[in-house]
N, C-alpha and C positions, 0 to 999 in steps of 0.2 A: 156192470162193468164203473168202476171209481172213473169221476169227471173232475180234474184239477182245475181252480182257476187260480189265475196269475194276472198281476197287473199290468203296466204297458211296459215293464221291465223286465219284465217273465219270471219273474220270483211270484211262486204260488203261496197266495193269499187264503186258499180254501178249496175243500171238498166237498162235492156235491154225491152223497151216498142215494143210492136207489132204493127205492122204500122195500124190495125184496129181500138187498142185504139190510136192508136195518131190521127189519124182522128178524133176521140169522144173528145180529148181533144183540137185541131186545131178548132173542131165547138163549143167547150162550152167556152174557153177562145180566145176570138180575138186576134189576133196580138201575140201568142206565139211562132206563126214560125218564126219570127221576130226577136226572140233570136238564130236560126241559122247563120252561118257566114259561110265563106271559112276560110279555113286554108291559110296565105298567101304564098305567093313561097318560100319568102325566111327563112321562118318556116320550107316549106317541103326542102328547100337543106338542112338545119341542121339535119333534122332527117335522110334524106340518107346518110348523111357524119357520122355520128355515127352508122347507120349499117353496114356501109361499116368498119367503124373501129372494131365493135363488130365481124365482119364476118373474118377479118384477127387476130383480137387478142382476141380469147373469153374470154381467162385466165385474161388481164387486165379488164377486166369489173367487176364489185358487185351488190351481189345479191342486189334485190330493201329492203328486207325483213330485210338482216343485216342493211342497211344503216338505215331503219327506227328504229328500234330499238336503232342506235349509237343516230341517231337523239334525239327520243323521251327522252333516260338516259340525253345526254349532257341539252334540254330547256327546263327539265320538273320543 
């Protein structure tokens, strides 16, 4: 069974596919697994740096829902 991931406003932002269903998709759509890629080391480094900044100063971070609303308002 698919599980939908939603943000705090209820907007669907992702889908979790159980492994058995994934195997069926791979058999049905040859090559779909080639769309999977490894995250580059430089990207992992940036994410780890940002996590460290958050852990040392969480009060400086912005809430994604607030940022998203501001962007929607700015670029409507």
